[in-house]
C-alpha positions as CSV (number, residue, x, y, z in Angstrom):
1,M,-38.6,-24.6,-1.6
2,K,-38.3,-20.9,-1.9
3,D,-40.3,-19.2,-4.5
4,E,-38.1,-17.9,-7.4
5,N,-39.7,-14.5,-7.3
6,V,-39.3,-13.9,-3.6
7,S,-35.8,-15.3,-3.4
8,R,-34.6,-13.6,-6.5
9,P,-31.7,-11.2,-5.5
10,F,-32.2,-7.5,-5.4
11,I,-31.4,-5.8,-8.8
12,A,-29.8,-2.4,-8.4
13,N,-30.1,-1.7,-12.1
14,P,-33.2,-3.5,-13.5
15,S,-33.4,-3.7,-17.3
16,V,-35.7,-4.6,-20.2
17,P,-34.6,-6.8,-23.1
18,E,-31.9,-5.4,-25.3
19,G,-33.3,-3.2,-28.2
20,C,-36.7,-2.9,-26.5
21,S,-38.2,0.4,-25.3
22,V,-41.1,0.2,-22.9
23,Y,-43.5,3.1,-22.3
24,A,-45.7,2.6,-19.1
25,I,-48.5,5.1,-18.8
26,G,-50.1,6.0,-15.5
27,D,-53.8,6.5,-14.6
28,I,-55.6,8.3,-17.4
29,H,-59.1,8.6,-15.7
30,G,-61.1,9.7,-18.7
31,R,-58.7,12.4,-20.0
32,L,-58.6,11.6,-23.7
33,D,-57.0,15.0,-24.4
34,L,-54.0,14.1,-22.3
35,L,-53.8,10.6,-23.6
36,D,-53.6,11.9,-27.2
37,R,-51.0,14.4,-26.3
38,L,-48.8,11.8,-24.5
39,L,-49.2,9.2,-27.3
40,N,-48.0,11.9,-29.8
41,S,-45.0,12.5,-27.6
42,I,-44.3,8.8,-27.4
43,A,-44.6,8.4,-31.1
44,E,-42.1,11.2,-31.6
45,D,-39.7,9.6,-29.1
46,V,-39.9,6.3,-30.9
47,A,-39.3,7.9,-34.3
48,A,-36.2,9.7,-32.8
49,T,-34.7,6.7,-31.0
50,S,-35.6,3.8,-33.4
51,P,-35.8,0.9,-30.9
52,L,-36.0,-2.6,-32.3
53,Q,-39.2,-3.3,-30.3
54,V,-41.7,-1.1,-28.6
55,A,-44.1,-2.0,-25.8
56,V,-46.8,0.4,-24.5
57,V,-48.3,-0.6,-21.2
58,F,-51.3,1.2,-19.6
59,L,-51.5,0.7,-15.9
60,G,-55.2,0.8,-15.5
61,D,-57.8,3.3,-14.2
62,V,-58.4,4.5,-17.7
63,V,-62.1,5.3,-16.9
64,D,-63.9,7.6,-14.3
65,R,-63.5,11.2,-13.1
66,G,-62.5,12.7,-16.4
67,A,-64.9,13.8,-19.1
68,D,-64.3,11.2,-21.8
69,S,-63.9,7.6,-20.5
70,C,-65.8,6.4,-23.6
71,G,-63.3,8.0,-25.9
72,V,-60.3,6.6,-23.9
73,V,-61.7,3.1,-24.0
74,E,-62.3,3.5,-27.8
75,R,-58.8,4.7,-28.3
76,L,-57.2,1.9,-26.3
77,A,-59.4,-0.9,-27.7
78,A,-58.4,0.1,-31.2
79,G,-54.8,-0.8,-30.6
80,P,-51.6,1.0,-31.6
81,P,-52.1,4.0,-34.0
82,A,-50.5,4.2,-37.4
83,G,-47.0,5.6,-37.7
84,S,-44.0,4.8,-35.5
85,L,-46.2,3.0,-33.0
86,S,-47.9,0.8,-35.5
87,G,-45.9,-2.4,-34.6
88,A,-45.9,-1.8,-30.8
89,Q,-47.0,-4.4,-28.3
90,W,-50.1,-2.6,-26.9
91,L,-51.3,-3.8,-23.4
92,C,-53.8,-2.3,-21.0
93,L,-54.0,-3.6,-17.5
94,R,-57.1,-3.6,-15.3
95,G,-57.4,-1.1,-12.5
96,N,-59.8,-0.9,-9.6
97,H,-62.0,1.6,-11.5
98,E,-62.5,-0.8,-14.4
99,E,-63.3,-3.5,-11.9
100,A,-65.9,-1.2,-10.3
101,M,-67.4,-0.4,-13.7
102,L,-67.8,-4.1,-14.5
103,D,-69.3,-4.7,-11.0
104,F,-71.9,-2.0,-11.7
105,L,-72.8,-3.6,-15.0
106,G,-73.5,-6.8,-13.1
107,D,-75.1,-5.3,-10.0
108,A,-76.8,-1.9,-10.0
109,A,-76.3,-1.6,-6.2
110,A,-72.6,-1.3,-6.8
111,G,-73.2,2.2,-8.3
112,R,-73.7,3.5,-4.7
113,S,-70.0,3.2,-4.2
114,W,-68.8,3.7,-7.8
115,F,-70.6,6.9,-8.7
116,P,-69.1,9.1,-6.0
117,W,-65.6,8.3,-7.1
118,G,-66.0,8.9,-10.8
119,G,-68.6,6.4,-12.1
120,V,-71.2,9.1,-12.9
121,E,-68.7,10.8,-15.3
122,T,-68.1,7.5,-17.0
123,V,-71.9,6.8,-17.5
124,R,-72.3,10.4,-18.7
125,S,-69.6,9.9,-21.4
126,Y,-71.6,6.9,-22.7
127,V,-75.2,8.0,-22.4
128,G,-74.8,11.7,-23.0
129,A,-75.3,14.8,-20.9
130,D,-79.0,15.2,-21.7
131,A,-79.9,11.7,-20.4
132,M,-77.9,12.3,-17.2
133,R,-79.7,15.7,-16.6
134,E,-83.0,13.8,-16.5
135,W,-81.6,11.1,-14.2
136,R,-82.9,11.2,-10.7
137,G,-80.6,8.8,-8.9
138,D,-82.1,5.4,-9.7
139,M,-79.2,3.1,-10.0
140,V,-81.1,0.4,-11.9
141,Q,-82.1,3.1,-14.5
142,A,-78.4,4.2,-14.8
143,Q,-77.3,0.6,-15.2
144,M,-79.9,0.0,-18.0
145,M,-78.8,3.2,-19.8
146,L,-75.1,2.2,-19.6
147,R,-75.8,-1.4,-20.8
148,R,-77.8,0.1,-23.7
149,H,-75.1,2.5,-24.8
150,L,-71.9,0.6,-24.0
151,P,-70.5,-0.9,-27.3
152,P,-70.1,-4.7,-27.0
153,A,-66.5,-4.2,-28.1
154,H,-65.8,-1.9,-25.1
155,R,-67.3,-4.4,-22.7
156,R,-65.2,-7.3,-24.1
157,F,-62.1,-5.1,-23.9
158,L,-62.8,-4.3,-20.2
159,E,-63.6,-7.8,-19.3
160,N,-60.4,-9.2,-20.8
161,L,-57.9,-6.8,-19.2
162,P,-55.1,-8.7,-17.5
163,V,-54.0,-7.6,-14.0
164,S,-50.3,-7.8,-14.4
165,H,-47.5,-8.1,-17.0
166,E,-43.8,-8.7,-16.8
167,I,-41.1,-7.4,-19.1
168,G,-37.5,-8.1,-18.2
169,D,-36.8,-7.2,-14.6
170,Y,-40.0,-5.2,-14.3
171,L,-43.5,-6.1,-13.2
172,F,-46.4,-3.8,-14.2
173,V,-49.5,-3.7,-12.1
174,H,-52.2,-1.2,-11.3
175,A,-51.8,-0.8,-7.5
176,G,-48.9,-2.9,-6.3
177,V,-48.2,-6.4,-4.8
178,K,-48.7,-7.9,-1.4
179,P,-45.3,-8.0,0.2
180,G,-43.9,-11.5,1.0
181,V,-46.3,-13.3,-1.4
182,P,-44.8,-15.0,-4.4
183,L,-45.6,-13.1,-7.6
184,D,-47.4,-16.1,-9.1
185,R,-49.6,-16.4,-6.0
186,Q,-50.7,-12.8,-5.8
187,H,-54.5,-12.3,-5.3
188,P,-56.0,-10.1,-8.1
189,A,-57.7,-7.9,-5.5
190,D,-54.3,-6.9,-4.1
191,L,-53.0,-6.1,-7.5
192,L,-56.0,-3.8,-8.0
193,W,-56.5,-2.3,-4.6
194,I,-53.5,-2.5,-2.3
195,R,-52.0,0.7,-1.0
196,H,-50.1,1.3,2.2
197,E,-49.1,-2.3,2.9
198,F,-47.2,-2.2,-0.4
199,L,-46.1,1.4,-0.4
200,D,-44.7,1.3,3.1
201,D,-42.7,-1.9,2.6
202,D,-39.1,-1.6,1.4
203,R,-38.6,-5.3,0.7
204,W,-37.6,-6.4,-2.8
205,H,-40.5,-8.2,-4.6
206,G,-38.5,-10.2,-7.1
207,R,-39.1,-7.6,-9.8
208,M,-39.1,-3.8,-9.9
209,V,-42.8,-3.0,-9.6
210,V,-44.2,-0.2,-11.8
211,H,-47.6,0.9,-10.6
212,G,-50.3,3.7,-10.6
213,H,-53.3,3.9,-8.2
214,T,-51.8,6.1,-5.6
215,P,-51.8,9.7,-6.8
216,E,-48.8,11.9,-6.3
217,R,-47.7,15.2,-7.8
218,Q,-44.5,13.7,-9.1
219,P,-43.4,10.2,-10.1
220,Q,-42.2,8.2,-7.1
221,V,-39.0,6.3,-7.5
222,R,-38.0,3.9,-4.8
223,A,-35.5,1.0,-4.7
224,N,-38.3,-1.6,-5.2
225,R,-41.1,0.4,-7.0
226,I,-41.9,3.2,-9.4
227,G,-45.3,5.0,-9.0
228,I,-46.5,7.1,-12.0
229,D,-50.1,8.1,-11.1
230,T,-49.6,11.9,-11.3
231,M,-53.3,12.8,-10.8
232,A,-53.9,13.4,-14.5
233,Y,-57.6,14.0,-14.2
234,E,-57.0,16.9,-11.8
235,S,-53.4,18.1,-12.5
236,G,-53.4,17.8,-16.3
237,V,-50.2,15.9,-16.1
238,L,-50.3,12.3,-17.5
239,T,-47.0,10.5,-17.1
240,A,-45.1,7.8,-19.0
241,L,-42.1,5.9,-17.6
242,V,-39.7,5.2,-20.5
243,L,-37.4,2.1,-20.1
244,H,-34.6,1.1,-22.4
245,G,-31.9,-1.3,-21.3
246,T,-31.1,-0.1,-17.8
247,D,-32.0,3.5,-18.5
248,R,-35.2,5.1,-17.4
249,R,-36.7,8.5,-17.8
250,F,-40.1,10.2,-17.9
251,L,-42.4,11.8,-20.5
252,S,-45.4,13.8,-19.4
253,T,-48.0,16.2,-20.8
């Protein structure tokens, strides 16, 4: 029997449920300043358009590289802010950087690979600049410092992040999907880490895939996927994909 997701016909104009507006936000990477600006823009957009339902989906990689991963996690874990977003569905997905942070909390040796691609900035945001100035490269010491300063609510938030979410004809994931594999049989590691095998494949995956993970200067719109990692930590541009019915557009900082 063919899997429903794989055999589902190509949809030229994918849609979200009637009356619903979806705001999917790309990789934040510790840039609380950009997150706050983009959320303000989204709140203004919701107030101006008055959808019946609102969903805000964060595509993962909220930590690392930028200066305030702690602040970003605090903001996201608190749920939707007051105002026009107060009743929104608020969902953050796991990215490979959250996975790496959790790996480090469980195994200090994982810091050898995590620190060079942004982990050191995350630890600094939790333990403070003074503590990191005195740090001499001992990963066990860094792990102990992070464990001591990481609020339990933050750890619970990170541990409970899902790896995918569907709304209407759209699938939201961090990295992408493994082509040819039914959506309900995807391996979590592929959803967090896959790159060229997914990016270079033009097959329909059963849903329009919205993803981050692979940085580009501009959003990437293809027949089977939309990529919205616009290198926020470096470029200063954090992007949201806005979906309403069959319409789609972008907001950015």
